[in-house]
N, C-alpha and C positions, 0 to 999 in steps of 0.2 A: 300949145294947146287951145288957145283963144282964137287963133288963126283957123285951126282944125275945125272948131265950133262954128265959126263963122261961114266956112266954106260948106258945112254941113247944112246949115239954117238957108244958105242962098240956093243950094241944090233943092232942097224941100219946098222952098217958098212957092213955085208955081202949083205944086199939088195942093198945098194950104189955100191958096188963092182960089183954086177950081171947087174947094169942098163946098161953100154954100151951093154952088151950082148943081153939083152932083147930088146934094142932098135934097134940093128943090126938085129935080128930075125924078129922084127916087120916090118923092111923095107926089108925084104925078104932074108936076108943071112942066111947061114945055121949055122953060129956060130961066135963067136968072131974071128976078124981076117980074115974071110972069105969075099970075095967081096959081094956087095949089088946086089940084084936081083930086078931091079924095076918091072919087070912083075909080080911077085909075088905079090907086094903091089898092083897094078892095078886089080889084081885078087881079092885080099881081098876087096878092094873098090867096085868092081863089085857085090860082094855079101854082103857086110855089109851096103852099103849106101841105096839100095832100101829097105832093110828090116827096116832100121832106119826111112826112110821117110813114110814107109807105117804105122809105128808104131806111128810117130808123127801125122800123119793125124786120124789115128784110135782112139786114146786114147781120144781126145775131143769129138768124137762122142758117147761115152759111159757115163753112170752115173752109178757110184757105189753106192749100195743100203747099207746103213749102219745100218739099223734096222733088227732085226731079226724077225720082225713081217711079213715080206714078203719073200714069197717062190722064191727070185730072188737075184742074187750077182751083176748083171750089166743089165741095161736096156738101150734102144736107143729109140729117138723119132719115133714114129709111124704114119702113116697117116690114113685117113678115119676117119668116126664117131666112138665116144667111145660107147663099147657095153657091156652088163653085163659080169663082170668077167675080162674085160680089166685091165690092170694097167694104172695108171693115176699119173701125177706129177702136184703138184701145191705148191705155197708158202704158208706157215703157220705162222701166228703171233700168238703167245699165251704165256703167263707167264711160263708154262710147256715145251716150246719149247725153251726158252732162251730168253735173251734181243733183239736179231735181228731176223728178219723173215729167216726161213729155208726152203729149198726145201723138201717135202716129197714124198714119193711114197706109193700108197695105190691100192686098187682094187675097181672098180666100183660094189657095191654089190646090190643096189636097185635103179632102174632107175625112171625117171620122170613118174608120173601117177599110179605106182606100189603101192600097198597097204603096209603101214608101219605100225606096232603095237608096243607099249611098254607094257610090263606086269612088274610092280614093286612086287619084292618079297624081304622078310628080307634077309638081308646079313650075312655073317658069322661074320661081325663086330656088336657088338650090338647096337642097336638103330638107325641103317641106312638101306636103302633099296637099292638093285640092280635093274638095268633096263635091262630087257630081251628084245631084239629087234628082230621083227620077220618081214620079207619081203615075202609077199604073203604066210603068214603061215609058212615059213621056218625060222628056228632061224639063225639069223646071229651071234650074239654075245652076251655076258653079261658084263655089266659096273662094275667098281670097285669103291668102295668108295674112295680109296686113291691110288695115284702114287707111284712109288718106292721111292721117295724122301721124301715121307709123305705128300705132299700137297693134300689137299681134291679135289676130283675130283665130279663135279656135273654133271650129266647124262642129256642128251638132252631130252626135253618133246616134242614130236611131236604135233603140233596144230591141223592137219588136219589128215585124215585117210590116205592119200596118199601122196607120195612124190611130192612137187610142179613142175610144169613144170619149165624146166631151171636149176634144180637142181639134183644133185646125191649124194645118201648115200654111203661114201666112207670108207673103212676099211679093215679089214683083219680077219681071223679065231684066230690069235693068242691072248690069254687072256689079254697080257700086251699091246697090240696095241693102240695108242692114235689116234682116228679117230673121225668119225661122231657121235659115240655114246655119245661124250662130247662136240662136237662143233656144231653138226647138219649137214644136207646135204650141199655139196659145189656147188657154181655156176658154170654151164657149161663153161662160158668163162675163169674161173680161170684154168681149167684143160686141160691138154696136155696129149694126148695119148702115152702111152710108150708100147715098146715090149721088152720081156725078151731075153736076149743075153746069159746069164750065170745063 
């Protein structure tokens, strides 16, 4: 044990020996034993502090999208009404999402009053059916019988031929997305309009 500590100390010694030099340079000195130049330090503060404060303000304004199903890396809250194709964020509670509610980002794919149709076709998995979802006769996506973790996925069965007022069918064009194909349209008051940043 003592030998291990000695090796660690010997490996760290060059860095420890250079520490005063690095501190002097950080304070504006041109090197060890040279006088400190406080004006250099204030110039560094004038550059670094505004950048740091701007970053501190900007980072909470962004939401990082962790799902590959959305064509965005970062989004921020937007203003105005939600339109077809807009990114939206809402809190999802579902066993597939985990034990606690999570914020998810999707796209508004089929709006209130638009025609929604489900056509069931045999799946590649024997004995089950996939749901093919169409909005105004345009294919949105196809449901899958199972999630990546092996959990059975039941696809949503529309009761009406249109999306109800006050609801939006949300999702993406990614085949593995977890969206309204499985839990149905989402109420408008739960949705927050988002804008793509990256």
